[in-house]
C-alpha positions as CSV (number, residue, x, y, z in Angstrom):
1,M,-1.9,73.3,-57.1
2,F,-0.6,74.2,-53.7
3,P,-3.0,73.0,-50.9
4,P,-4.8,75.8,-49.1
5,L,-2.7,77.7,-46.6
6,N,-3.8,78.1,-42.8
7,P,-2.7,81.2,-41.2
8,L,-2.9,79.7,-37.9
9,R,0.1,77.4,-38.9
10,L,2.1,80.2,-38.3
11,L,1.6,81.1,-34.7
12,S,36.3,85.4,-45.0
13,S,38.0,82.9,-46.1
14,L,36.9,81.0,-49.4
15,S,35.5,78.2,-46.9
16,M,34.5,78.4,-43.5
17,C,33.2,75.9,-41.5
18,L,31.0,77.1,-38.7
19,C,31.3,76.1,-35.4
20,I,27.6,76.2,-33.9
21,A,26.7,74.6,-30.8
22,G,24.7,71.3,-31.7
23,P,25.1,68.8,-34.4
24,T,22.6,70.3,-36.6
25,F,24.7,72.9,-38.4
26,A,27.9,71.0,-37.6
27,E,28.9,70.4,-41.4
28,V,27.5,73.9,-42.7
29,H,30.0,75.6,-45.0
30,E,29.9,79.4,-45.9
31,E,31.8,80.6,-48.9
32,Q,32.7,83.6,-50.5
33,I,32.5,83.6,-54.4
34,E,32.5,86.4,-56.9
35,V,30.6,86.5,-59.9
36,P,30.5,88.5,-63.0
37,V,27.1,90.1,-64.1
38,R,26.4,92.5,-66.7
39,V,23.1,94.7,-66.4
40,A,21.5,97.9,-68.0
41,D,20.7,100.7,-65.6
42,G,17.2,102.5,-66.1
43,Y,19.2,104.9,-68.8
44,G,20.4,101.9,-71.2
45,K,23.8,102.4,-70.0
46,Q,25.7,98.9,-69.6
47,V,27.1,98.0,-66.1
48,S,29.7,95.3,-65.8
49,Q,31.1,94.0,-62.5
50,N,31.7,91.5,-59.8
51,I,29.3,90.9,-56.9
52,R,29.7,89.3,-53.7
53,V,27.8,86.1,-53.2
54,T,27.9,84.3,-50.2
55,V,27.0,80.4,-50.8
56,W,26.1,78.0,-47.8
57,S,26.1,74.2,-48.3
58,D,26.3,71.0,-46.3
59,D,28.8,68.1,-46.7
60,R,26.0,65.6,-45.5
61,N,23.4,66.6,-47.8
62,P,22.7,64.4,-51.0
63,V,24.2,65.5,-54.2
64,P,23.8,66.8,-56.6
65,A,21.6,69.2,-54.6
66,P,19.2,71.7,-55.6
67,V,20.1,75.5,-55.8
68,L,18.0,78.3,-54.0
69,V,18.9,81.8,-54.5
70,L,18.0,83.9,-51.6
71,N,17.6,87.9,-52.4
72,H,17.6,91.1,-50.4
73,G,15.7,94.1,-50.3
74,R,16.5,97.7,-50.7
75,P,17.2,100.6,-48.0
76,S,15.7,103.8,-49.1
77,T,19.1,105.7,-48.8
78,A,22.5,105.5,-50.3
79,E,24.1,105.3,-46.9
80,D,21.9,102.6,-45.5
81,R,22.5,100.5,-48.7
82,V,26.0,100.6,-48.1
83,K,25.9,99.6,-44.6
84,L,24.2,96.5,-45.7
85,G,28.0,95.1,-46.0
86,R,27.8,91.7,-47.1
87,I,24.3,90.1,-47.1
88,R,24.0,86.1,-45.5
89,Y,20.6,85.6,-44.3
90,S,22.5,83.4,-42.0
91,D,19.5,81.7,-40.2
92,A,17.2,81.3,-43.0
93,S,19.9,80.3,-45.2
94,R,21.0,77.3,-42.3
95,Y,17.2,76.5,-42.7
96,F,17.1,76.1,-46.3
97,V,20.6,74.1,-46.3
98,G,18.8,71.8,-43.7
99,R,16.5,71.1,-46.3
100,G,19.0,70.0,-48.5
101,F,19.9,73.3,-50.7
102,I,22.8,75.0,-51.6
103,V,21.9,78.3,-50.9
104,A,23.2,81.2,-52.6
105,V,22.8,84.8,-51.4
106,P,24.2,87.6,-53.8
107,T,24.8,91.2,-52.7
108,R,23.5,93.1,-55.5
109,I,25.3,96.2,-57.8
110,G,25.1,99.0,-55.6
111,Y,24.5,97.7,-52.2
112,G,27.2,96.4,-49.3
113,V,30.3,94.7,-50.5
114,S,29.6,94.6,-54.2
115,G,29.1,98.3,-54.5
116,G,29.2,100.4,-57.7
117,Q,26.4,102.1,-59.4
118,D,22.7,102.4,-58.3
119,V,21.4,100.4,-61.2
120,E,17.8,99.6,-59.1
121,D,17.3,103.2,-58.8
122,A,13.8,103.7,-60.3
123,G,13.4,107.4,-60.0
124,D,11.0,110.0,-58.7
125,C,8.4,108.7,-56.1
126,R,5.5,110.3,-58.2
127,Q,6.6,108.5,-61.3
128,R,8.7,105.6,-60.8
129,N,9.8,103.5,-63.5
130,Y,10.2,100.2,-62.4
131,P,10.5,97.8,-65.2
132,P,14.3,98.6,-65.9
133,A,15.2,98.5,-62.1
134,F,13.8,94.9,-61.5
135,A,15.1,93.6,-64.9
136,A,18.6,94.5,-63.9
137,A,17.9,92.8,-60.3
138,A,16.8,89.6,-62.1
139,D,19.6,89.7,-64.4
140,Q,21.6,89.3,-61.5
141,V,19.4,86.6,-59.9
142,L,19.5,84.2,-62.9
143,T,23.5,85.1,-63.4
144,V,24.5,83.7,-59.9
145,L,21.9,80.8,-60.4
146,S,23.9,80.3,-63.2
147,A,27.2,80.4,-61.9
148,V,26.4,78.4,-58.7
149,R,25.0,75.7,-60.9
150,Q,28.9,75.0,-62.0
151,R,29.6,73.8,-58.8
152,P,30.2,69.5,-59.2
153,D,27.6,69.0,-56.1
154,A,24.9,71.4,-57.7
155,A,22.0,70.1,-59.4
156,P,21.7,71.9,-62.8
157,D,18.0,71.9,-63.1
158,R,16.3,72.1,-59.7
159,A,16.3,75.4,-58.1
160,V,14.1,77.7,-56.2
161,L,14.2,81.6,-56.1
162,L,13.4,83.3,-53.2
163,G,13.2,87.1,-51.8
164,Q,12.5,89.6,-49.6
165,S,11.1,93.0,-50.2
166,V,12.3,94.4,-53.5
167,G,14.3,90.9,-53.5
168,G,10.7,89.4,-53.1
169,A,9.7,91.4,-56.5
170,T,12.7,90.5,-58.2
171,V,12.2,86.7,-58.0
172,I,8.5,87.4,-59.4
173,A,10.1,89.4,-62.5
174,A,12.6,86.5,-62.8
175,A,9.3,84.1,-62.7
176,A,8.0,86.3,-65.5
177,R,11.2,85.0,-67.8
178,N,10.4,81.3,-66.6
179,P,14.0,80.0,-66.4
180,P,14.6,76.7,-67.3
181,G,15.4,74.5,-64.2
182,V,13.7,76.7,-61.6
183,Q,10.5,74.8,-60.2
184,A,9.1,77.1,-57.4
185,I,9.0,81.3,-56.4
186,V,8.8,82.5,-52.9
187,N,8.1,86.1,-52.5
188,F,8.3,87.6,-49.2
189,A,6.7,90.8,-48.7
190,G,7.4,91.9,-52.3
191,G,7.6,95.4,-53.6
192,A,9.0,98.8,-53.7
193,G,8.4,102.5,-53.0
194,G,7.7,102.1,-49.2
195,D,8.8,104.3,-46.7
196,P,7.8,103.7,-43.2
197,K,9.1,106.6,-41.2
198,N,7.3,109.0,-43.8
199,R,4.5,107.1,-45.4
200,P,3.7,104.1,-43.4
201,E,1.5,101.7,-45.5
202,R,1.3,104.5,-48.3
203,P,4.3,103.2,-50.9
204,C,5.1,105.4,-53.7
205,A,3.8,104.6,-57.3
206,T,1.2,102.0,-56.1
207,A,-0.5,102.0,-60.0
208,Q,2.8,101.5,-61.5
209,M,3.5,98.5,-59.1
210,E,0.4,97.0,-60.2
211,R,1.0,97.3,-63.7
212,L,4.6,96.1,-63.5
213,Y,3.2,92.7,-61.2
214,R,0.2,92.3,-64.0
215,G,2.8,92.4,-66.8
216,F,4.8,89.6,-64.8
217,G,1.7,87.7,-64.8
218,E,1.1,87.7,-68.5
219,T,4.2,85.4,-68.8
220,A,5.2,83.7,-65.7
221,R,4.2,80.1,-65.2
222,L,5.9,78.9,-62.2
223,P,4.2,78.1,-59.0
224,S,4.7,81.1,-56.6
225,L,3.7,81.8,-52.8
226,W,3.4,85.4,-51.7
227,I,3.6,86.0,-48.1
228,Y,2.9,89.2,-46.5
229,A,1.9,90.4,-42.8
230,E,-1.0,92.6,-42.2
231,N,1.0,95.0,-40.4
232,D,3.6,95.6,-43.2
233,Q,4.8,99.2,-42.6
234,Y,6.0,99.7,-46.2
235,F,2.9,98.4,-47.8
236,G,0.1,98.1,-45.9
237,S,-2.4,95.4,-46.1
238,V,-4.4,96.5,-49.2
239,Y,-2.1,96.9,-51.8
240,P,-0.4,93.5,-51.7
241,R,-3.4,92.0,-52.3
242,E,-4.3,94.2,-55.2
243,W,-0.9,93.3,-56.8
244,F,-1.4,89.6,-56.3
245,A,-4.3,89.9,-58.0
246,A,-3.5,91.6,-61.1
247,Y,-0.6,89.0,-61.5
248,R,-3.1,86.2,-61.0
249,D,-5.9,88.2,-63.4
250,A,-2.9,88.4,-66.0
251,G,-2.3,84.4,-66.2
252,G,0.4,84.0,-63.2
253,T,-0.1,81.2,-61.0
254,G,0.7,81.6,-57.3
255,D,-1.2,81.2,-53.8
256,F,-1.4,84.4,-51.3
257,L,-1.0,84.1,-47.9
258,Q,-1.7,87.3,-45.5
259,V,-0.3,86.4,-41.9
260,P,-1.6,88.4,-38.9
261,P,0.4,91.2,-37.5
262,A,4.1,90.1,-36.6
263,G,5.7,92.7,-34.2
264,T,6.1,96.5,-34.8
265,D,6.6,96.1,-38.6
266,G,5.3,92.8,-40.4
267,H,7.6,93.8,-43.6
268,Q,10.5,92.2,-41.3
269,F,8.5,88.6,-41.0
270,F,11.0,86.8,-43.2
271,T,14.1,87.9,-41.3
272,R,12.6,87.9,-37.7
273,F,9.7,85.2,-37.5
274,G,11.5,82.3,-39.3
275,P,9.6,79.5,-36.8
276,L,6.4,81.3,-38.1
277,W,6.9,80.8,-41.6
278,Q,9.1,77.9,-42.1
279,P,6.3,75.0,-41.6
280,V,4.3,77.0,-44.7
281,V,7.1,77.1,-46.8
282,G,8.3,73.8,-45.8
283,Q,4.7,72.5,-47.1
284,F,5.0,74.4,-50.3
285,L,8.5,73.2,-51.0
286,D,7.4,69.6,-50.2
287,T,4.7,69.9,-52.8
288,H,6.7,71.0,-55.8
289,G,9.6,68.7,-55.4
290,F,11.8,69.7,-52.5
291,P,11.2,67.5,-49.7
292,S,13.3,68.0,-46.4
293,V,16.4,65.7,-46.3
294,T,17.2,63.3,-43.3
295,H,20.8,63.5,-41.9
296,P,22.3,60.7,-40.4
């Protein structure tokens, strides 16, 4: 079991060598690859296409290196989904590469440079159909993991799945399948249906979301870490606790951490407050077999 967490600790080329000041990131490489994926939308229609995946690595890391798949959220409008471009999560990716990982950041179907049909559309706010949407997202995550594991420097049996917002719920959906060779799951502000502009802290279809997490908990047996901020404008401070309780009561394993308010919208805790979450996530990774590496 992961030790108790203390919130007070939280106070394009195919290969491009990043020219970043200082020695820490001098050997970090950022690459772009195309990964073919096949999913079903909410109506059962099969959709096949390539998606763009940004892959980060460091030549100095021991090999074979574990793989971490880092998953993005979902803007509420089609226009904003297009504007995502290529998802990189450069700061977080460099942090995890610095811990010895190969980091894969997919831009899923329907978003940014990958484009295509919106296979993660869950329908009307009053009656969301979440299972097909998250199945489509989880399918892509696991396909990307399999593809990156084909690299000669990647470990075939050591991996972590991490996601933010819809991406956080997606990695819990993937955890429900207990994918071989995945040892840990990290969920930042995971959920769906939030609208901070029109319904701050009051997401759509909270009961459906709770049922979804309960269903995931019935089969998921991988250790997980759930991190939410008290002032999450998408999901508030109450619903995430209820979702985690449903997951755990159904048999899922994990630790829940709700951090104090962060900025004006704690939903952005992962992207904006790295120095606050890195010690806790680092402790979680240490506990589950992913100690930080030491470079010369």
